[in-house]
C-alpha positions as CSV (number, residue, x, y, z in Angstrom):
1,M,-2.9,-108.6,-16.5
2,A,-1.7,-108.0,-13.0
3,R,1.8,-108.0,-11.4
4,A,2.4,-111.2,-9.7
5,A,5.3,-113.7,-9.0
6,P,5.7,-115.9,-12.0
7,C,4.8,-119.2,-10.3
8,T,1.6,-117.4,-9.0
9,F,0.3,-116.3,-12.3
10,V,1.3,-119.5,-14.1
11,R,-0.9,-121.4,-11.6
12,A,-3.6,-118.8,-12.1
13,I,-3.6,-119.3,-15.9
14,S,-3.6,-123.0,-15.6
15,A,-6.5,-122.8,-13.2
16,G,-8.6,-120.4,-15.4
17,Q,-8.2,-117.5,-13.0
18,A,-6.1,-115.4,-15.3
19,E,-6.0,-115.1,-19.0
20,A,-2.3,-114.4,-19.7
21,G,1.0,-113.3,-18.3
22,I,4.6,-112.2,-19.2
23,H,7.4,-114.0,-17.7
24,S,11.1,-114.8,-18.4
25,D,11.9,-117.9,-20.2
26,A,13.5,-119.2,-17.0
27,V,10.1,-119.8,-15.6
28,D,8.5,-123.2,-15.9
29,A,5.2,-122.8,-17.7
30,A,4.7,-126.4,-18.8
31,G,1.2,-126.9,-20.3
32,L,0.7,-123.3,-21.4
33,Q,1.3,-121.7,-24.8
34,Q,4.4,-119.4,-24.7
35,H,5.6,-116.9,-27.3
36,V,8.7,-114.8,-27.0
37,V,7.9,-111.1,-27.2
38,A,11.1,-109.5,-26.2
39,E,14.8,-110.1,-25.5
40,D,15.6,-109.0,-21.9
41,P,19.2,-110.0,-21.0
42,L,20.5,-109.1,-17.6
43,V,23.4,-106.8,-17.1
44,M,25.8,-105.8,-14.4
45,L,25.0,-102.4,-13.1
46,L,28.1,-100.6,-12.1
47,P,29.2,-97.3,-10.6
48,A,30.9,-95.3,-13.4
49,D,34.3,-95.6,-11.6
50,H,34.1,-99.5,-11.0
51,C,37.1,-101.5,-12.3
52,F,34.8,-103.5,-14.6
53,A,32.9,-100.5,-16.0
54,S,35.0,-100.5,-19.2
55,R,34.7,-104.2,-19.9
56,R,32.7,-105.4,-23.0
57,S,31.2,-108.3,-20.8
58,V,31.7,-109.9,-17.5
59,A,31.2,-113.4,-16.2
60,F,29.0,-113.5,-13.1
61,A,31.7,-115.5,-11.2
62,E,34.0,-112.6,-11.6
63,V,31.7,-110.3,-9.8
64,A,29.9,-112.7,-7.4
65,G,32.2,-111.6,-4.6
66,E,31.3,-107.9,-4.9
67,T,29.0,-106.2,-2.5
68,F,25.5,-106.1,-4.0
69,V,22.6,-103.8,-4.0
70,A,19.7,-106.3,-4.5
71,L,16.0,-106.5,-5.1
72,A,13.7,-107.3,-2.1
73,D,13.5,-110.7,-0.6
74,G,10.8,-112.8,-2.5
75,N,11.4,-111.0,-5.8
76,A,11.4,-113.6,-8.5
77,L,14.4,-112.0,-10.4
78,Q,16.5,-111.7,-7.1
79,T,15.6,-115.3,-6.3
80,Y,16.9,-116.4,-9.7
81,I,20.1,-114.4,-9.4
82,E,20.8,-115.9,-5.9
83,D,20.1,-119.4,-7.2
84,Q,22.8,-118.7,-9.9
85,A,25.2,-117.6,-7.1
86,R,24.5,-120.9,-5.2
87,D,25.2,-122.9,-8.5
88,I,28.7,-121.6,-8.6
89,G,29.1,-122.2,-4.8
90,R,28.8,-118.5,-3.8
91,R,26.6,-116.4,-1.6
92,L,25.9,-112.8,-2.5
93,D,27.1,-110.2,-0.1
94,V,23.9,-107.9,0.0
95,R,24.5,-104.5,1.5
96,I,20.9,-103.3,1.0
97,R,17.7,-104.6,-0.7
98,M,15.4,-102.2,-2.7
99,K,11.8,-102.6,-3.6
100,T,12.2,-101.3,-7.3
101,F,14.7,-101.4,-10.0
102,E,14.9,-97.6,-10.0
103,G,16.1,-97.9,-6.3
104,V,18.8,-100.4,-7.3
105,C,19.9,-98.1,-10.0
106,I,20.1,-95.1,-7.7
107,M,22.0,-96.9,-4.8
108,V,24.5,-98.3,-7.4
109,G,25.0,-95.0,-8.8
110,H,25.8,-93.7,-5.2
111,G,28.5,-96.4,-5.1
112,I,26.7,-98.5,-2.5
113,G,27.4,-101.7,-4.4
114,V,26.9,-103.3,-7.8
115,G,23.5,-104.7,-9.2
116,I,22.0,-107.0,-11.6
117,V,19.1,-105.6,-13.6
118,P,17.5,-106.1,-17.1
119,R,19.2,-104.2,-19.9
120,T,16.0,-102.1,-20.5
121,I,16.0,-100.9,-16.9
122,A,19.8,-99.9,-17.1
123,R,19.2,-98.1,-20.2
124,Q,16.2,-96.1,-18.6
125,H,18.2,-95.0,-15.6
126,R,21.9,-94.7,-16.9
127,R,21.9,-91.0,-17.4
128,S,20.2,-89.9,-14.1
129,T,22.1,-92.4,-12.0
130,H,25.5,-92.3,-13.7
131,T,25.8,-96.0,-13.9
132,V,27.4,-98.3,-16.5
133,A,25.7,-101.5,-17.7
134,V,28.1,-104.3,-18.7
135,P,26.5,-107.4,-20.2
136,L,26.7,-110.5,-18.3
137,A,28.4,-113.2,-20.4
138,D,26.7,-116.2,-18.7
139,A,24.0,-118.1,-20.7
140,W,21.4,-117.8,-17.8
141,A,21.6,-114.1,-18.1
142,Q,20.5,-114.0,-21.7
143,R,16.9,-114.3,-20.9
144,R,13.8,-113.7,-23.0
145,L,10.4,-112.4,-22.1
146,C,7.4,-114.8,-23.0
147,A,3.7,-114.2,-23.2
148,C,2.0,-117.3,-21.9
149,F,-1.7,-118.3,-21.9
150,A,-3.8,-121.6,-22.1
151,E,-5.7,-121.3,-25.3
152,W,-6.1,-118.5,-27.7
153,T,-9.8,-119.2,-28.2
154,Q,-10.4,-118.7,-24.6
155,L,-9.0,-115.2,-24.5
156,S,-11.0,-112.1,-24.4
157,P,-11.0,-109.9,-27.4
158,A,-9.0,-107.2,-25.5
159,M,-6.4,-109.8,-24.5
160,R,-6.1,-111.1,-27.9
161,S,-5.5,-107.6,-29.1
162,L,-2.8,-106.8,-26.6
163,L,-1.0,-110.1,-27.3
164,H,-1.2,-109.4,-31.0
165,H,0.3,-106.0,-30.3
166,L,3.1,-107.7,-28.4
167,G,3.8,-109.8,-31.5
168,V,2.0,-113.0,-30.7
169,P,0.4,-114.3,-33.9
170,P,-3.3,-115.0,-33.8
171,Q,-3.9,-118.7,-33.4
172,K,-6.6,-120.4,-35.7
173,K,-9.0,-122.9,-34.4
174,A,-7.9,-126.5,-35.0
């Protein structure tokens, strides 16, 4: 497995140039086998003193007008988030774009803006960055990570082992 844009690796798997990949359930991987391997909801990452920091959840429409710390242009997750903003008639006010989730967390912790990251990322960085993660209430933010591949029988033993470790059940020959 190598890191690539979801549409790139889906094409590569379909063409037989890659064995498998992990993507969010928002990615169209029609024609490939997909198995959920983890829940990975998106959260609003906020400075600890932000007015929404004590909320149990927040709707994206409530925060879409905030100043954002975003991921770099071309990042699949950032494109997805900006598409959601367009769907509600908004355009994100991006103050700065970062290459990594860690960079987003650090900048949010310094009060540069707010961000949207996977819950697992927010948990990893909350203590060091003094940020607060508030769940997004929107259905599109309740994403899951899926393993995808063409055919179980075409996978190498190492890839089968990895996928099995991730919770993908072995597939029997038909």
